[in-house]
C-alpha positions in Angstrom: 167.1 85.9 142.4 164.9 85.5 145.5 167.6 85.0 148.1 167.0 85.5 151.8 167.8 88.9 153.3 170.5 89.4 155.9 169.2 88.2 159.3 168.0 90.8 161.8 167.6 90.0 165.5 165.2 91.9 167.6 162.3 94.2 166.9 162.1 97.3 164.7 159.9 100.4 164.7 158.6 100.0 161.1 156.8 97.1 159.6 157.7 95.5 156.3 154.3 96.7 155.0 155.1 100.3 155.8 158.6 100.0 154.2 157.1 98.6 151.0 154.3 101.2 150.9 157.0 104.0 151.4 159.1 102.6 148.6 156.1 102.5 146.2 155.1 106.0 147.2 158.5 107.3 146.2 158.4 105.6 142.8 155.1 104.4 141.4 156.8 102.4 138.7 159.3 100.6 140.9 159.8 96.9 140.3 159.3 94.2 142.9 162.9 93.3 142.6 164.0 96.9 143.5 161.5 97.1 146.4 162.9 93.8 147.7 166.5 95.1 147.6 165.7 98.4 149.2 163.6 96.8 152.0 165.9 93.8 152.4 163.1 91.4 151.8 162.6 88.5 149.3 160.7 89.2 146.1 158.1 86.7 147.2 157.6 88.6 150.5 157.2 91.9 148.6 154.6 90.3 146.3 152.6 89.1 149.4 152.8 92.5 151.0 151.6 94.2 147.8 148.7 91.8 147.7 147.9 92.6 151.4 148.0 96.3 150.7 145.8 96.0 147.7 143.3 93.8 149.5 143.2 96.4 152.4 142.5 99.2 150.0 145.8 101.0 150.5 147.2 100.4 147.1 146.1 99.7 143.5 148.0 98.9 140.4 147.5 98.8 136.6 149.5 97.0 134.0 151.3 99.2 131.5 153.1 96.9 129.0 155.3 94.6 131.1 155.3 96.8 134.1 153.0 97.7 137.0 152.2 101.3 137.9 151.1 101.6 141.5 148.8 104.1 143.1 148.8 104.7 146.8 145.3 105.5 148.2 146.3 108.4 150.5 143.1 108.9 152.5 142.9 105.3 153.7 142.9 105.1 157.5 145.7 103.1 159.2 144.6 99.7 160.4 145.3 99.8 164.1 142.6 101.5 166.3 145.3 103.3 168.3 146.4 105.0 165.1 142.9 106.5 164.4 142.2 108.8 162.7 145.7 108.8 161.0 145.8 108.2 157.2 148.3 106.7 154.9 149.2 110.2 153.6 150.1 111.2 157.2 152.2 108.1 157.7 154.1 108.7 154.4 154.7 112.4 155.3 156.3 111.3 158.6 158.5 108.8 156.8 159.4 111.3 154.1 160.5 113.8 156.7 162.7 111.1 158.3 164.3 110.4 154.9 165.0 114.1 154.3 166.8 114.5 157.6 168.7 111.2 157.6 172.4 112.0 157.9 174.6 111.0 155.0 177.8 109.2 155.5 179.0 107.0 158.4 176.4 105.9 161.0 176.6 107.2 164.6 178.6 110.4 163.8 181.8 108.5 163.1 184.3 110.3 161.1 185.7 108.5 158.0 189.2 107.2 158.3 191.8 109.5 156.7 
């Protein structure tokens, strides 16, 4: 079930790598399938991103039975020189604050139809 995500035109503020890392930081036992659904990516794309994050030293995993358990390496510095000396932990803290203040319900302050 590796279907293509909904198309999106234009640019976004967050990269797919940061979205995947944030999903894993919230649930260290999450499945690739669940990450893909949450991030609106294909499972193949998520697998590639996880491999990139592991290769870059941002993430590790161990097999437990048929599942993977991931570990985010929080003190790893972000890749871009303009982000120095920010760490993965600082990035995840910002994203976590965003999630905690995200309004629930309709987007844009619209009121639900009565």
